[in-house]
C-alpha positions as CSV (number, residue, x, y, z in Angstrom):
1,M,-85.1,-75.0,88.4
2,I,-84.7,-78.7,89.0
3,E,-87.6,-81.1,89.2
4,V,-87.1,-84.8,89.9
5,K,-90.0,-87.4,90.0
6,S,-89.5,-91.0,91.2
7,L,-85.9,-91.0,89.9
8,T,-84.3,-94.5,90.0
9,K,-80.9,-95.7,88.9
10,N,-79.7,-99.3,89.0
11,Y,-76.2,-100.6,88.6
12,G,-77.0,-104.3,87.8
13,A,-78.6,-105.7,90.9
14,R,-77.6,-102.7,93.1
15,R,-80.1,-99.8,93.3
16,A,-78.0,-96.6,93.8
17,V,-81.0,-94.2,93.6
18,D,-84.3,-95.4,94.8
19,S,-87.4,-93.5,93.5
20,I,-86.5,-90.1,94.8
21,S,-88.5,-86.9,94.2
22,F,-87.6,-83.2,94.9
23,K,-87.6,-79.7,93.5
24,A,-85.1,-76.9,93.6
25,K,-86.4,-73.4,92.6
26,N,-84.6,-70.4,91.1
27,G,-82.8,-68.3,93.7
28,E,-82.5,-71.3,96.0
29,I,-79.4,-73.1,97.3
30,V,-80.2,-76.7,98.1
31,G,-77.7,-78.9,100.0
32,F,-77.5,-82.6,99.1
33,L,-76.2,-84.5,102.2
34,G,-75.6,-88.2,102.8
35,P,-72.9,-90.8,103.6
36,N,-70.5,-92.1,101.0
37,G,-72.4,-94.4,98.5
38,A,-75.8,-92.8,99.4
39,G,-76.5,-91.8,95.7
40,K,-75.6,-88.1,95.7
41,T,-73.1,-88.2,92.9
42,T,-75.2,-90.6,90.8
43,T,-78.2,-88.2,91.0
44,M,-76.0,-85.2,90.1
45,R,-74.6,-87.1,87.0
46,I,-78.1,-87.9,85.9
47,L,-79.1,-84.2,86.2
48,T,-76.2,-83.1,84.1
49,G,-76.8,-85.6,81.4
50,Y,-73.7,-87.8,82.1
51,L,-75.9,-90.8,83.1
52,Q,-79.3,-92.0,82.1
53,P,-81.8,-93.0,84.7
54,T,-83.2,-96.5,84.9
55,D,-86.7,-95.1,85.7
56,G,-88.4,-91.9,86.6
57,E,-88.2,-88.3,85.3
58,A,-85.9,-85.3,85.8
59,S,-85.8,-81.9,84.3
60,V,-83.4,-79.0,84.5
61,A,-84.4,-75.5,83.5
62,G,-87.6,-77.0,82.1
63,F,-85.8,-79.5,79.8
64,D,-85.9,-83.3,80.3
65,V,-82.5,-84.8,81.0
66,V,-83.1,-87.7,78.6
67,E,-85.2,-86.2,75.8
68,D,-83.5,-82.8,75.8
69,S,-80.0,-83.7,77.1
70,L,-78.2,-81.2,74.9
71,E,-80.4,-78.3,76.0
72,V,-79.8,-79.4,79.7
73,R,-76.0,-79.2,79.2
74,R,-76.3,-75.7,77.7
75,R,-78.1,-74.5,80.8
76,V,-76.2,-76.4,83.6
77,G,-72.8,-75.7,85.1
78,Y,-71.3,-78.8,86.7
79,M,-68.3,-79.1,89.0
80,P,-67.5,-82.7,89.8
81,E,-65.6,-83.7,93.0
82,S,-62.5,-84.5,91.0
83,V,-62.1,-81.8,88.4
84,P,-60.8,-83.1,85.0
85,L,-58.1,-80.7,83.8
86,Y,-55.3,-80.9,81.3
87,D,-52.1,-80.6,83.3
88,D,-50.0,-79.5,80.3
89,M,-52.2,-76.5,79.5
90,R,-52.1,-73.0,80.9
91,V,-55.1,-71.9,83.1
92,F,-56.3,-69.4,80.5
93,D,-56.0,-71.9,77.6
94,Q,-57.9,-74.6,79.6
95,L,-60.8,-72.2,80.1
96,K,-60.6,-70.8,76.6
97,F,-60.9,-74.4,75.3
98,M,-64.0,-75.0,77.4
99,A,-65.5,-71.7,76.3
100,D,-65.0,-72.7,72.6
101,L,-66.7,-76.0,73.3
102,H,-69.7,-73.9,74.6
103,H,-69.5,-71.8,71.4
104,L,-69.3,-68.7,73.5
105,K,-69.0,-65.2,72.0
106,N,-66.3,-63.0,73.5
107,A,-64.7,-66.1,74.8
108,D,-61.5,-64.3,76.1
109,E,-63.6,-61.8,78.0
110,R,-65.8,-64.6,79.5
111,V,-62.7,-66.5,80.6
112,M,-61.2,-63.5,82.4
113,D,-64.6,-62.7,84.0
114,A,-64.7,-66.3,85.4
115,L,-61.2,-66.2,86.6
116,E,-61.9,-62.9,88.4
117,M,-65.0,-64.5,90.1
118,V,-62.9,-67.2,91.6
119,G,-59.9,-65.0,92.3
120,M,-57.5,-66.6,89.8
121,Q,-56.9,-63.8,87.3
122,D,-53.2,-63.6,88.4
123,R,-52.7,-67.3,87.6
124,A,-54.1,-67.1,84.0
125,D,-50.6,-67.8,82.5
126,G,-49.6,-70.5,84.9
127,Y,-49.5,-74.2,84.0
128,I,-52.3,-76.3,85.6
129,A,-49.7,-79.0,86.6
130,K,-48.2,-76.6,89.1
131,L,-51.4,-75.7,90.8
132,S,-52.4,-76.9,94.3
133,K,-55.5,-78.9,94.9
134,G,-57.4,-75.8,96.1
135,M,-56.4,-73.9,93.0
136,R,-57.6,-76.7,90.8
137,Q,-60.9,-76.7,92.6
138,R,-61.3,-73.0,91.8
139,I,-60.5,-73.6,88.1
140,G,-63.2,-76.2,88.1
141,L,-65.6,-73.7,89.6
142,A,-64.6,-71.2,86.9
143,Q,-65.3,-73.8,84.2
144,A,-68.8,-74.4,85.7
145,L,-69.5,-70.6,85.6
146,L,-68.1,-69.8,82.1
147,H,-71.3,-70.0,80.2
148,K,-73.4,-68.3,82.9
149,P,-75.6,-71.3,83.5
150,E,-79.2,-71.1,84.9
151,V,-78.5,-74.1,87.2
152,L,-75.2,-74.8,89.0
153,I,-74.5,-78.3,90.3
154,L,-71.5,-78.6,92.6
155,D,-70.1,-81.8,94.0
156,E,-68.0,-81.0,97.1
157,P,-67.0,-77.5,95.9
158,T,-64.8,-76.6,98.9
159,I,-62.8,-79.8,99.2
160,G,-59.1,-79.2,99.4
161,L,-59.4,-75.5,99.9
162,D,-57.7,-73.6,102.7
163,P,-59.9,-71.7,105.2
164,A,-59.6,-68.4,103.4
165,Q,-60.5,-70.0,100.1
166,V,-63.4,-71.8,101.6
167,V,-64.9,-68.5,102.8
168,E,-64.4,-67.0,99.3
169,V,-66.1,-69.9,97.6
170,R,-69.0,-69.9,100.0
171,N,-69.5,-66.2,99.5
172,L,-69.4,-66.7,95.7
173,V,-71.9,-69.6,95.9
174,Q,-74.2,-67.5,98.0
175,E,-74.0,-64.6,95.5
176,I,-74.7,-67.0,92.6
177,G,-77.6,-68.5,94.5
178,K,-79.5,-65.2,94.5
179,E,-80.2,-65.5,90.8
180,R,-79.7,-69.2,89.9
181,T,-80.6,-72.6,91.2
182,V,-77.7,-74.2,93.1
183,L,-77.5,-77.9,94.1
184,L,-74.4,-78.8,96.1
185,S,-73.2,-81.8,97.9
186,T,-71.0,-81.5,100.9
187,H,-69.6,-83.6,103.8
188,V,-69.1,-80.4,105.8
189,L,-72.4,-80.1,107.6
190,S,-71.7,-76.7,109.0
191,E,-71.2,-75.5,105.4
192,A,-74.7,-76.7,104.5
193,Q,-76.1,-75.1,107.6
194,Q,-74.5,-71.7,106.6
195,L,-75.1,-71.9,102.8
196,C,-78.3,-73.7,102.1
197,D,-81.9,-72.6,102.1
198,R,-82.9,-76.2,102.2
199,V,-81.2,-79.6,102.6
200,L,-82.0,-83.0,101.3
201,I,-80.6,-85.9,103.4
202,I,-80.2,-89.1,101.3
203,N,-79.3,-92.5,102.6
204,K,-79.1,-95.8,100.7
205,G,-80.6,-94.2,97.6
206,K,-83.6,-92.7,99.4
207,I,-84.4,-89.2,100.6
208,I,-85.0,-89.6,104.3
209,A,-85.5,-85.9,105.2
210,E,-86.0,-82.6,103.4
211,D,-86.4,-79.1,105.0
212,S,-84.5,-76.0,106.0
213,P,-81.5,-76.7,108.3
214,S,-83.2,-75.1,111.3
215,A,-86.6,-76.8,110.8
216,L,-85.0,-80.3,110.5
217,G,-83.9,-80.1,114.2
218,S,-87.4,-79.3,115.5
219,R,-88.9,-82.1,113.4
220,L,-87.0,-84.8,115.3
221,A,-89.6,-85.5,118.0
222,G,-89.0,-82.1,119.5
223,A,-85.6,-83.1,120.8
224,E,-83.8,-80.6,123.1
225,R,-80.2,-80.5,124.1
226,V,-78.9,-78.8,127.2
227,E,-75.4,-78.0,128.4
228,V,-74.7,-77.9,132.2
229,S,-71.6,-76.3,133.8
230,V,-70.9,-77.2,137.4
231,R,-68.1,-76.9,139.9
232,G,-67.2,-80.5,140.7
233,D,-66.8,-83.8,139.0
234,A,-69.0,-83.8,135.9
235,N,-68.7,-87.6,135.6
236,L,-70.4,-88.1,138.9
237,L,-73.1,-85.7,137.9
238,A,-73.6,-87.6,134.6
239,E,-74.3,-90.7,136.7
240,K,-77.0,-88.8,138.6
241,I,-78.6,-87.5,135.4
242,A,-78.6,-91.0,133.9
243,E,-80.9,-92.1,136.7
244,I,-83.5,-89.5,135.6
245,D,-86.3,-90.9,133.4
246,G,-86.1,-89.3,129.9
247,A,-82.4,-88.3,130.0
248,Q,-80.7,-89.3,126.7
249,D,-77.3,-89.1,125.0
250,I,-75.3,-87.8,128.0
251,N,-71.8,-86.6,127.1
252,V,-69.2,-85.3,129.5
253,H,-66.7,-82.5,128.5
254,N,-63.6,-81.1,130.2
255,G,-64.0,-78.3,132.7
256,G,-67.0,-79.5,134.6
257,K,-69.3,-79.5,131.6
258,L,-71.7,-82.0,130.2
259,E,-74.6,-82.2,127.7
260,F,-77.8,-84.3,127.7
261,A,-80.9,-84.5,125.6
262,F,-84.6,-85.1,126.3
263,V,-87.9,-85.0,124.4
264,A,-89.5,-81.6,124.6
265,E,-92.8,-83.0,125.9
266,N,-90.9,-84.4,129.0
267,D,-88.8,-81.4,130.2
268,I,-86.4,-82.9,132.8
269,R,-84.5,-79.7,133.5
270,P,-86.2,-79.2,136.9
271,Q,-85.2,-82.7,138.0
272,V,-81.6,-82.1,136.8
273,A,-81.4,-78.9,138.8
274,R,-82.7,-80.7,141.9
275,A,-80.1,-83.5,141.4
276,I,-77.3,-80.9,141.1
277,V,-78.4,-79.2,144.4
278,E,-79.0,-82.4,146.3
279,S,-75.6,-83.8,145.2
280,D,-73.8,-80.6,146.5
281,F,-72.6,-79.5,143.1
282,E,-72.4,-75.8,142.4
283,L,-74.5,-74.9,139.3
284,L,-72.6,-72.4,137.2
285,E,-74.8,-72.5,134.0
286,M,-77.5,-74.4,132.3
287,K,-78.3,-73.5,128.8
288,S,-80.3,-74.9,125.9
289,L,-78.5,-76.0,122.7
290,G,-80.2,-76.2,119.4
291,M,-79.8,-79.4,117.4
292,S,-77.0,-78.9,114.9
293,L,-77.4,-80.2,111.3
294,E,-74.7,-82.7,112.3
295,D,-77.0,-84.0,115.2
296,V,-79.9,-84.3,112.7
297,F,-77.8,-86.1,110.1
298,L,-76.4,-88.6,112.6
299,Q,-79.7,-89.3,114.2
300,L,-81.5,-89.8,110.9
301,T,-78.9,-92.0,109.3
302,R,-78.6,-94.0,112.6
303,E,-82.3,-94.6,112.6
304,E,-82.2,-95.8,109.0
305,K,-79.5,-98.3,109.9
306,S,-81.5,-99.5,113.0
307,D,-84.6,-99.9,110.8
308,A,-82.7,-101.9,108.3
């Protein structure tokens, strides 16, 4: 379990993390989303004992990250975005070295178990210098899993992986998340939508939204998106729809398709259908589109910039 209360971190005059609070329970995968420089990595480093907060409190597995830093490190597995590895070591030796630092019993067995979990057992004797970026990421994940931590903190775990490896790592994270607390940051919003039970969106050091991926969309003023397919020039139709009060964010696609949005309390679909008929377009399809996590993310961060 992770519990954060009014956590703040300053770098001189710059406030990187601004009084944030959240919880992550056992058996829950929580996604940490935000633009570059939003405070994600700083927060993760505080939770793993790498940095001390300026103010506030944070605990991991019931232990305070400042007062009980050593106990926190025993119970957390951390995979940074850039995994630190010794290029001149073999894969097995790197992980054995890390296992010895954790004072693990049956270290050789634990190393092979971790390699099997990430699908790298056939590379145990290979030199790290010869590994691809994706393979290095998997070694980093194996390091984080070596000591069977209660809490797993992953910073961009699938960066640099090929599509097949991404699927494998996502499946592994989902399996791990059934029994442990997992906090992961990602720039791949579809990944957070697939993996996470809950997402935190952070911008300029503050958490600006927190909910399940599906619930976040419905919270945004009941926004609805609709896709229309017609036989005819969709650009001309877009001009007609733009004249309807309440039509928002109109985008034209190839093949006579366009999208538009409206607030749920002001359903403009009847007016759109009437405009299609009166303009002699042939309506092929009109369907509702749920707001994706990407839509939510962009709208929330855009609103924050506008407010600023």
